[in-house]
Each structure stands twice: as structure tokens, then as C-alpha cells.
PDB file of N, CA, C, O and CB in Angstrom:
ATOM      1  N   MET A   1     154.658 112.731 131.956  1.00  0.00           N
ATOM      2  CA  MET A   1     153.935 111.818 131.085  1.00  0.00           C
ATOM      3  C   MET A   1     152.459 111.708 131.490  1.00  0.00           C
ATOM      4  O   MET A   1     151.569 111.646 130.643  1.00  0.00           O
ATOM      5  CB  MET A   1     154.594 110.439 131.111  1.00  0.00           C
ATOM      6  N   LYS A   2     152.227 111.685 132.812  1.00  0.00           N
ATOM      7  CA  LYS A   2     150.858 111.593 133.308  1.00  0.00           C
ATOM      8  C   LYS A   2     150.019 112.776 132.834  1.00  0.00           C
ATOM      9  O   LYS A   2     148.845 112.624 132.496  1.00  0.00           O
ATOM     10  CB  LYS A   2     150.850 111.522 134.835  1.00  0.00           C
ATOM     11  N   GLU A   3     150.643 113.968 132.812  1.00  0.00           N
ATOM     12  CA  GLU A   3     149.916 115.165 132.373  1.00  0.00           C
ATOM     13  C   GLU A   3     149.478 115.036 130.917  1.00  0.00           C
ATOM     14  O   GLU A   3     148.373 115.446 130.563  1.00  0.00           O
ATOM     15  CB  GLU A   3     150.788 116.420 132.551  1.00  0.00           C
ATOM     16  N   LEU A   4     150.340 114.468 130.072  1.00  0.00           N
ATOM     17  CA  LEU A   4     149.996 114.293 128.660  1.00  0.00           C
ATOM     18  C   LEU A   4     148.807 113.351 128.509  1.00  0.00           C
ATOM     19  O   LEU A   4     147.903 113.605 127.714  1.00  0.00           O
ATOM     20  CB  LEU A   4     151.203 113.754 127.872  1.00  0.00           C
ATOM     21  N   ILE A   5     148.813 112.277 129.267  1.00  0.00           N
ATOM     22  CA  ILE A   5     147.718 111.303 129.187  1.00  0.00           C
ATOM     23  C   ILE A   5     146.412 111.938 129.658  1.00  0.00           C
ATOM     24  O   ILE A   5     145.364 111.739 129.044  1.00  0.00           O
ATOM     25  CB  ILE A   5     148.041 110.046 130.032  1.00  0.00           C
ATOM     26  N   GLU A   6     146.477 112.697 130.744  1.00  0.00           N
ATOM     27  CA  GLU A   6     145.277 113.376 131.248  1.00  0.00           C
ATOM     28  C   GLU A   6     144.774 114.410 130.242  1.00  0.00           C
ATOM     29  O   GLU A   6     143.570 114.550 130.029  1.00  0.00           O
ATOM     30  CB  GLU A   6     145.569 114.053 132.601  1.00  0.00           C
ATOM     31  N   LEU A   7     145.704 115.124 129.633  1.00  0.00           N
ATOM     32  CA  LEU A   7     145.334 116.133 128.641  1.00  0.00           C
ATOM     33  C   LEU A   7     144.718 115.472 127.411  1.00  0.00           C
ATOM     34  O   LEU A   7     143.761 115.996 126.841  1.00  0.00           O
ATOM     35  CB  LEU A   7     146.561 116.972 128.238  1.00  0.00           C
ATOM     36  N   GLN A   8     145.254 114.338 127.001  1.00  0.00           N
ATOM     37  CA  GLN A   8     144.674 113.601 125.876  1.00  0.00           C
ATOM     38  C   GLN A   8     143.227 113.208 126.177  1.00  0.00           C
ATOM     39  O   GLN A   8     142.358 113.308 125.310  1.00  0.00           O
ATOM     40  CB  GLN A   8     145.513 112.343 125.562  1.00  0.00           C
ATOM     41  N   ALA A   9     142.977 112.767 127.391  1.00  0.00           N
ATOM     42  CA  ALA A   9     141.607 112.393 127.785  1.00  0.00           C
ATOM     43  C   ALA A   9     140.690 113.609 127.748  1.00  0.00           C
ATOM     44  O   ALA A   9     139.548 113.514 127.299  1.00  0.00           O
ATOM     45  CB  ALA A   9     141.596 111.763 129.200  1.00  0.00           C
ATOM     46  N   MET A  10     141.186 114.749 128.216  1.00  0.00           N
ATOM     47  CA  MET A  10     140.384 115.977 128.190  1.00  0.00           C
ATOM     48  C   MET A  10     140.082 116.392 126.750  1.00  0.00           C
ATOM     49  O   MET A  10     138.977 116.838 126.443  1.00  0.00           O
ATOM     50  CB  MET A  10     141.116 117.117 128.931  1.00  0.00           C
ATOM     51  N   ILE A  11     141.070 116.241 125.877  1.00  0.00           N
ATOM     52  CA  ILE A  11     140.886 116.590 124.460  1.00  0.00           C
ATOM     53  C   ILE A  11     139.811 115.702 123.840  1.00  0.00           C
ATOM     54  O   ILE A  11     138.929 116.194 123.137  1.00  0.00           O
ATOM     55  CB  ILE A  11     142.222 116.446 123.677  1.00  0.00           C
ATOM     56  N   GLU A  12     139.878 114.414 124.094  1.00  0.00           N
ATOM     57  CA  GLU A  12     138.873 113.504 123.539  1.00  0.00           C
ATOM     58  C   GLU A  12     137.475 113.818 124.055  1.00  0.00           C
ATOM     59  O   GLU A  12     136.501 113.773 123.303  1.00  0.00           O
ATOM     60  CB  GLU A  12     139.229 112.063 123.870  1.00  0.00           C
ATOM     61  N   LYS A  13     137.383 114.136 125.339  1.00  0.00           N
ATOM     62  CA  LYS A  13     136.095 114.497 125.938  1.00  0.00           C
ATOM     63  C   LYS A  13     135.539 115.766 125.283  1.00  0.00           C
ATOM     64  O   LYS A  13     134.359 115.835 124.942  1.00  0.00           O
ATOM     65  CB  LYS A  13     136.244 114.703 127.468  1.00  0.00           C
ATOM     66  N   MET A  14     136.403 116.761 125.115  1.00  0.00           N
ATOM     67  CA  MET A  14     135.974 118.028 124.517  1.00  0.00           C
ATOM     68  C   MET A  14     135.604 117.837 123.055  1.00  0.00           C
ATOM     69  O   MET A  14     134.653 118.449 122.569  1.00  0.00           O
ATOM     70  CB  MET A  14     137.075 119.088 124.647  1.00  0.00           C
ATOM     71  N   ARG A  15     136.346 116.996 122.354  1.00  0.00           N
ATOM     72  CA  ARG A  15     136.047 116.719 120.946  1.00  0.00           C
ATOM     73  C   ARG A  15     134.668 116.061 120.826  1.00  0.00           C
ATOM     74  O   ARG A  15     133.878 116.415 119.951  1.00  0.00           O
ATOM     75  CB  ARG A  15     137.143 115.807 120.318  1.00  0.00           C
ATOM     76  N   ASP A  16     134.389 115.107 121.708  1.00  0.00           N
ATOM     77  CA  ASP A  16     133.073 114.454 121.707  1.00  0.00           C
ATOM     78  C   ASP A  16     131.966 115.459 122.007  1.00  0.00           C
ATOM     79  O   ASP A  16     130.913 115.450 121.369  1.00  0.00           O
ATOM     80  CB  ASP A  16     133.038 113.309 122.736  1.00  0.00           C
ATOM     81  N   LYS A  17     132.221 116.330 122.991  1.00  0.00           N
ATOM     82  CA  LYS A  17     131.231 117.351 123.353  1.00  0.00           C
ATOM     83  C   LYS A  17     130.975 118.289 122.173  1.00  0.00           C
ATOM     84  O   LYS A  17     129.828 118.630 121.886  1.00  0.00           O
ATOM     85  CB  LYS A  17     131.706 118.158 124.586  1.00  0.00           C
ATOM     86  N   LEU A  18     132.031 118.702 121.498  1.00  0.00           N
ATOM     87  CA  LEU A  18     131.898 119.588 120.340  1.00  0.00           C
ATOM     88  C   LEU A  18     131.057 118.922 119.254  1.00  0.00           C
ATOM     89  O   LEU A  18     130.162 119.554 118.691  1.00  0.00           O
ATOM     90  CB  LEU A  18     133.286 119.968 119.785  1.00  0.00           C
ATOM     91  N   HIS A  19     131.333 117.664 118.956  1.00  0.00           N
ATOM     92  CA  HIS A  19     130.549 116.958 117.940  1.00  0.00           C
ATOM     93  C   HIS A  19     129.084 116.862 118.339  1.00  0.00           C
ATOM     94  O   HIS A  19     128.192 117.019 117.505  1.00  0.00           O
ATOM     95  CB  HIS A  19     131.117 115.559 117.705  1.00  0.00           C
ATOM     96  N   GLU A  20     128.843 116.604 119.607  1.00  0.00           N
ATOM     97  CA  GLU A  20     127.471 116.491 120.106  1.00  0.00           C
ATOM     98  C   GLU A  20     126.729 117.820 119.964  1.00  0.00           C
ATOM     99  O   GLU A  20     125.578 117.848 119.527  1.00  0.00           O
ATOM    100  CB  GLU A  20     127.470 116.038 121.579  1.00  0.00           C
ATOM    101  N   ILE A  21     127.378 118.901 120.327  1.00  0.00           N
ATOM    102  CA  ILE A  21     126.752 120.227 120.227  1.00  0.00           C
ATOM    103  C   ILE A  21     126.529 120.604 118.769  1.00  0.00           C
ATOM    104  O   ILE A  21     125.463 121.100 118.404  1.00  0.00           O
ATOM    105  CB  ILE A  21     127.622 121.296 120.922  1.00  0.00           C
ATOM    106  N   ALA A  22     127.538 120.365 117.940  1.00  0.00           N
ATOM    107  CA  ALA A  22     127.499 120.822 116.549  1.00  0.00           C
ATOM    108  C   ALA A  22     126.491 120.063 115.687  1.00  0.00           C
ATOM    109  O   ALA A  22     126.040 120.581 114.665  1.00  0.00           O
ATOM    110  CB  ALA A  22     128.867 120.695 115.940  1.00  0.00           C
ATOM    111  N   LYS A  23     126.136 118.849 116.086  1.00  0.00           N
ATOM    112  CA  LYS A  23     125.216 118.089 115.229  1.00  0.00           C
ATOM    113  C   LYS A  23     123.811 118.686 115.216  1.00  0.00           C
ATOM    114  O   LYS A  23     123.050 118.453 114.277  1.00  0.00           O
ATOM    115  CB  LYS A  23     125.150 116.641 115.692  1.00  0.00           C
ATOM    116  N   ASP A  24     123.462 119.451 116.249  1.00  0.00           N
ATOM    117  CA  ASP A  24     122.119 120.028 116.339  1.00  0.00           C
ATOM    118  C   ASP A  24     122.073 121.532 116.099  1.00  0.00           C
ATOM    119  O   ASP A  24     121.000 122.136 116.102  1.00  0.00           O
ATOM    120  CB  ASP A  24     121.540 119.734 117.682  1.00  0.00           C
ATOM    121  N   LYS A  25     123.245 122.132 115.890  1.00  0.00           N
ATOM    122  CA  LYS A  25     123.291 123.592 115.769  1.00  0.00           C
ATOM    123  C   LYS A  25     124.128 124.004 114.574  1.00  0.00           C
ATOM    124  O   LYS A  25     124.862 123.201 113.998  1.00  0.00           O
ATOM    125  CB  LYS A  25     123.853 124.225 117.048  1.00  0.00           C
ATOM    126  N   SER A  26     124.004 125.250 114.223  1.00  0.00           N
ATOM    127  CA  SER A  26     124.838 125.829 113.175  1.00  0.00           C
ATOM    128  C   SER A  26     126.283 125.912 113.669  1.00  0.00           C
ATOM    129  O   SER A  26     126.527 126.095 114.861  1.00  0.00           O
ATOM    130  CB  SER A  26     124.313 127.236 112.761  1.00  0.00           C
ATOM    131  N   LEU A  27     127.214 125.779 112.767  1.00  0.00           N
ATOM    132  CA  LEU A  27     128.629 125.870 113.149  1.00  0.00           C
ATOM    133  C   LEU A  27     129.012 127.262 113.627  1.00  0.00           C
ATOM    134  O   LEU A  27     130.069 127.441 114.232  1.00  0.00           O
ATOM    135  CB  LEU A  27     129.511 125.479 111.979  1.00  0.00           C
ATOM    136  N   THR A  28     128.167 128.245 113.363  1.00  0.00           N
ATOM    137  CA  THR A  28     128.438 129.608 113.839  1.00  0.00           C
ATOM    138  C   THR A  28     127.705 129.924 115.141  1.00  0.00           C
ATOM    139  O   THR A  28     127.826 131.030 115.667  1.00  0.00           O
ATOM    140  CB  THR A  28     128.042 130.621 112.772  1.00  0.00           C
ATOM    141  N   ASP A  29     126.960 128.976 115.655  1.00  0.00           N
ATOM    142  CA  ASP A  29     126.280 129.148 116.940  1.00  0.00           C
ATOM    143  C   ASP A  29     127.329 129.388 118.026  1.00  0.00           C
ATOM    144  O   ASP A  29     128.373 128.736 118.037  1.00  0.00           O
ATOM    145  CB  ASP A  29     125.398 127.899 117.283  1.00  0.00           C
ATOM    146  N   MET A  30     127.054 130.317 118.933  1.00  0.00           N
ATOM    147  CA  MET A  30     128.039 130.690 119.955  1.00  0.00           C
ATOM    148  C   MET A  30     128.463 129.511 120.831  1.00  0.00           C
ATOM    149  O   MET A  30     129.620 129.441 121.246  1.00  0.00           O
ATOM    150  CB  MET A  30     127.476 131.790 120.830  1.00  0.00           C
ATOM    151  N   GLU A  31     127.559 128.598 121.114  1.00  0.00           N
ATOM    152  CA  GLU A  31     127.919 127.441 121.931  1.00  0.00           C
ATOM    153  C   GLU A  31     128.920 126.538 121.198  1.00  0.00           C
ATOM    154  O   GLU A  31     129.846 126.003 121.806  1.00  0.00           O
ATOM    155  CB  GLU A  31     126.659 126.640 122.307  1.00  0.00           C
ATOM    156  N   VAL A  32     128.724 126.380 119.905  1.00  0.00           N
ATOM    157  CA  VAL A  32     129.652 125.594 119.084  1.00  0.00           C
ATOM    158  C   VAL A  32     131.004 126.294 119.005  1.00  0.00           C
ATOM    159  O   VAL A  32     132.053 125.663 119.141  1.00  0.00           O
ATOM    160  CB  VAL A  32     129.077 125.373 117.662  1.00  0.00           C
ATOM    161  N   VAL A  33     130.967 127.595 118.787  1.00  0.00           N
ATOM    162  CA  VAL A  33     132.214 128.367 118.696  1.00  0.00           C
ATOM    163  C   VAL A  33     132.991 128.287 120.006  1.00  0.00           C
ATOM    164  O   VAL A  33     134.206 128.085 119.991  1.00  0.00           O
ATOM    165  CB  VAL A  33     131.916 129.842 118.344  1.00  0.00           C
ATOM    166  N   ARG A  34     132.304 128.443 121.142  1.00  0.00           N
ATOM    167  CA  ARG A  34     132.977 128.360 122.449  1.00  0.00           C
ATOM    168  C   ARG A  34     133.598 126.988 122.676  1.00  0.00           C
ATOM    169  O   ARG A  34     134.726 126.887 123.159  1.00  0.00           O
ATOM    170  CB  ARG A  34     131.988 128.671 123.575  1.00  0.00           C
ATOM    171  N   ALA A  35     132.876 125.949 122.336  1.00  0.00           N
ATOM    172  CA  ALA A  35     133.403 124.587 122.504  1.00  0.00           C
ATOM    173  C   ALA A  35     134.621 124.377 121.606  1.00  0.00           C
ATOM    174  O   ALA A  35     135.599 123.750 122.014  1.00  0.00           O
ATOM    175  CB  ALA A  35     132.310 123.533 122.183  1.00  0.00           C
ATOM    176  N   SER A  36     134.557 124.896 120.403  1.00  0.00           N
ATOM    177  CA  SER A  36     135.688 124.802 119.479  1.00  0.00           C
ATOM    178  C   SER A  36     136.907 125.552 120.018  1.00  0.00           C
ATOM    179  O   SER A  36     138.038 125.076 119.919  1.00  0.00           O
ATOM    180  CB  SER A  36     135.296 125.356 118.101  1.00  0.00           C
ATOM    181  N   GLN A  37     136.661 126.719 120.583  1.00  0.00           N
ATOM    182  CA  GLN A  37     137.759 127.501 121.154  1.00  0.00           C
ATOM    183  C   GLN A  37     138.377 126.791 122.356  1.00  0.00           C
ATOM    184  O   GLN A  37     139.594 126.819 122.542  1.00  0.00           O
ATOM    185  CB  GLN A  37     137.266 128.892 121.565  1.00  0.00           C
ATOM    186  N   MET A  38     137.542 126.161 123.163  1.00  0.00           N
ATOM    187  CA  MET A  38     138.056 125.418 124.322  1.00  0.00           C
ATOM    188  C   MET A  38     138.910 124.238 123.850  1.00  0.00           C
ATOM    189  O   MET A  38     139.953 123.945 124.435  1.00  0.00           O
ATOM    190  CB  MET A  38     136.885 124.915 125.218  1.00  0.00           C
ATOM    191  N   LEU A  39     138.465 123.573 122.801  1.00  0.00           N
ATOM    192  CA  LEU A  39     139.246 122.477 122.238  1.00  0.00           C
ATOM    193  C   LEU A  39     140.574 122.997 121.693  1.00  0.00           C
ATOM    194  O   LEU A  39     141.610 122.355 121.870  1.00  0.00           O
ATOM    195  CB  LEU A  39     138.453 121.761 121.129  1.00  0.00           C
ATOM    196  N   ASP A  40     140.550 124.139 121.039  1.00  0.00           N
ATOM    197  CA  ASP A  40     141.785 124.751 120.533  1.00  0.00           C
ATOM    198  C   ASP A  40     142.782 125.018 121.656  1.00  0.00           C
ATOM    199  O   ASP A  40     143.979 124.777 121.502  1.00  0.00           O
ATOM    200  CB  ASP A  40     141.468 126.055 119.801  1.00  0.00           C
ATOM    201  N   VAL A  41     142.289 125.511 122.771  1.00  0.00           N
ATOM    202  CA  VAL A  41     143.167 125.793 123.916  1.00  0.00           C
ATOM    203  C   VAL A  41     143.823 124.497 124.401  1.00  0.00           C
ATOM    204  O   VAL A  41     145.028 124.456 124.653  1.00  0.00           O
ATOM    205  CB  VAL A  41     142.366 126.463 125.075  1.00  0.00           C
ATOM    206  N   LEU A  42     143.024 123.452 124.526  1.00  0.00           N
ATOM    207  CA  LEU A  42     143.570 122.167 124.970  1.00  0.00           C
ATOM    208  C   LEU A  42     144.590 121.615 123.980  1.00  0.00           C
ATOM    209  O   LEU A  42     145.633 121.099 124.381  1.00  0.00           O
ATOM    210  CB  LEU A  42     142.443 121.157 125.170  1.00  0.00           C
ATOM    211  N   LEU A  43     144.291 121.722 122.694  1.00  0.00           N
ATOM    212  CA  LEU A  43     145.219 121.235 121.672  1.00  0.00           C
ATOM    213  C   LEU A  43     146.515 122.036 121.671  1.00  0.00           C
ATOM    214  O   LEU A  43     147.594 121.471 121.497  1.00  0.00           O
ATOM    215  CB  LEU A  43     144.569 121.297 120.291  1.00  0.00           C
ATOM    216  N   ASN A  44     146.416 123.344 121.864  1.00  0.00           N
ATOM    217  CA  ASN A  44     147.614 124.174 121.929  1.00  0.00           C
ATOM    218  C   ASN A  44     148.462 123.814 123.145  1.00  0.00           C
ATOM    219  O   ASN A  44     149.689 123.757 123.064  1.00  0.00           O
ATOM    220  CB  ASN A  44     147.234 125.656 121.970  1.00  0.00           C
ATOM    221  N   GLU A  45     147.798 123.573 124.267  1.00  0.00           N
ATOM    222  CA  GLU A  45     148.512 123.177 125.483  1.00  0.00           C
ATOM    223  C   GLU A  45     149.217 121.836 125.276  1.00  0.00           C
ATOM    224  O   GLU A  45     150.360 121.655 125.696  1.00  0.00           O
ATOM    225  CB  GLU A  45     147.539 123.093 126.681  1.00  0.00           C
ATOM    226  N   TYR A  46     148.534 120.908 124.633  1.00  0.00           N
ATOM    227  CA  TYR A  46     149.104 119.598 124.345  1.00  0.00           C
ATOM    228  C   TYR A  46     150.335 119.735 123.447  1.00  0.00           C
ATOM    229  O   TYR A  46     151.377 119.131 123.703  1.00  0.00           O
ATOM    230  CB  TYR A  46     148.055 118.689 123.681  1.00  0.00           C
ATOM    231  N   GLN A  47     150.197 120.531 122.406  1.00  0.00           N
ATOM    232  CA  GLN A  47     151.308 120.754 121.478  1.00  0.00           C
ATOM    233  C   GLN A  47     152.500 121.369 122.213  1.00  0.00           C
ATOM    234  O   GLN A  47     153.643 120.981 121.971  1.00  0.00           O
ATOM    235  CB  GLN A  47     150.867 121.669 120.312  1.00  0.00           C
ATOM    236  N   GLN A  48     152.245 122.308 123.090  1.00  0.00           N
ATOM    237  CA  GLN A  48     153.312 122.962 123.858  1.00  0.00           C
ATOM    238  C   GLN A  48     154.000 121.951 124.780  1.00  0.00           C
ATOM    239  O   GLN A  48     155.224 121.955 124.912  1.00  0.00           O
ATOM    240  CB  GLN A  48     152.742 124.146 124.686  1.00  0.00           C
ATOM    241  N   MET A  49     153.212 121.097 125.407  1.00  0.00           N
ATOM    242  CA  MET A  49     153.796 120.083 126.285  1.00  0.00           C
ATOM    243  C   MET A  49     154.699 119.134 125.493  1.00  0.00           C
ATOM    244  O   MET A  49     155.788 118.781 125.947  1.00  0.00           O
ATOM    245  CB  MET A  49     152.686 119.288 127.001  1.00  0.00           C
ATOM    246  N   LEU A  50     154.241 118.728 124.315  1.00  0.00           N
ATOM    247  CA  LEU A  50     155.054 117.853 123.472  1.00  0.00           C
ATOM    248  C   LEU A  50     156.347 118.542 123.055  1.00  0.00           C
ATOM    249  O   LEU A  50     157.421 117.940 123.069  1.00  0.00           O
ATOM    250  CB  LEU A  50     154.266 117.420 122.232  1.00  0.00           C
ATOM    251  N   LYS A  51     156.228 119.794 122.689  1.00  0.00           N
ATOM    252  CA  LYS A  51     157.408 120.573 122.263  1.00  0.00           C
ATOM    253  C   LYS A  51     158.419 120.672 123.395  1.00  0.00           C
ATOM    254  O   LYS A  51     159.618 120.498 123.176  1.00  0.00           O
ATOM    255  CB  LYS A  51     156.993 121.992 121.799  1.00  0.00           C
ATOM    256  N   ASN A  52     157.947 120.948 124.595  1.00  0.00           N
ATOM    257  CA  ASN A  52     158.836 121.070 125.744  1.00  0.00           C
ATOM    258  C   ASN A  52     159.458 119.722 126.134  1.00  0.00           C
ATOM    259  O   ASN A  52     160.590 119.672 126.616  1.00  0.00           O
ATOM    260  CB  ASN A  52     158.075 121.652 126.929  1.00  0.00           C
ATOM    261  N   LYS A  53     158.720 118.649 125.923  1.00  0.00           N
ATOM    262  CA  LYS A  53     159.218 117.315 126.256  1.00  0.00           C
ATOM    263  C   LYS A  53     160.337 116.893 125.322  1.00  0.00           C
ATOM    264  O   LYS A  53     161.267 116.204 125.740  1.00  0.00           O
ATOM    265  CB  LYS A  53     158.089 116.298 126.202  1.00  0.00           C
ATOM    266  N   ILE A  54     160.255 117.299 124.058  1.00  0.00           N
ATOM    267  CA  ILE A  54     161.254 116.940 123.047  1.00  0.00           C
ATOM    268  C   ILE A  54     162.578 117.649 123.304  1.00  0.00           C
ATOM    269  O   ILE A  54     163.642 117.101 123.017  1.00  0.00           O
ATOM    270  CB  ILE A  54     160.742 117.281 121.643  1.00  0.00           C
ATOM    271  N   LYS A  55     162.519 118.844 123.835  1.00  0.00           N
ATOM    272  CA  LYS A  55     163.749 119.630 124.075  1.00  0.00           C
ATOM    273  C   LYS A  55     164.655 118.985 125.076  1.00  0.00           C
ATOM    274  O   LYS A  55     165.720 119.522 125.381  1.00  0.00           O
ATOM    275  CB  LYS A  55     163.409 121.016 124.547  1.00  0.00           C
TER     276      LYS A  55
END
């Protein structure tokens, strides 16, 4: 359970960072794309943890 809470905090932090970067740059800017990809990785990990917890 602790891992899920920590991962949720990381996701929120990354989401905030992505919004901050994207407000000043094009959505196709490499920095925006990298931040988006990092957020995707965290979200996928979170989804996997939830899936494994339900089993």
C-alpha cells in the first residue's frame, strides 16, 4: 500500500512538471515529449500495481 501512495505522489509531481514545461513550449518539444513519456511510465507502473493487488 505504501508503494501505491508513493507512486501516486510521484505521478502528481510529474504531472505538475509536465504542465509547467508544456505551458511555455510546443507540445512536440522534446522536453515536453520526454516528460510525457516519463509520466506514462509512472502511470503504467501504477496500473500494473493496482492490477496485481486486485488478483
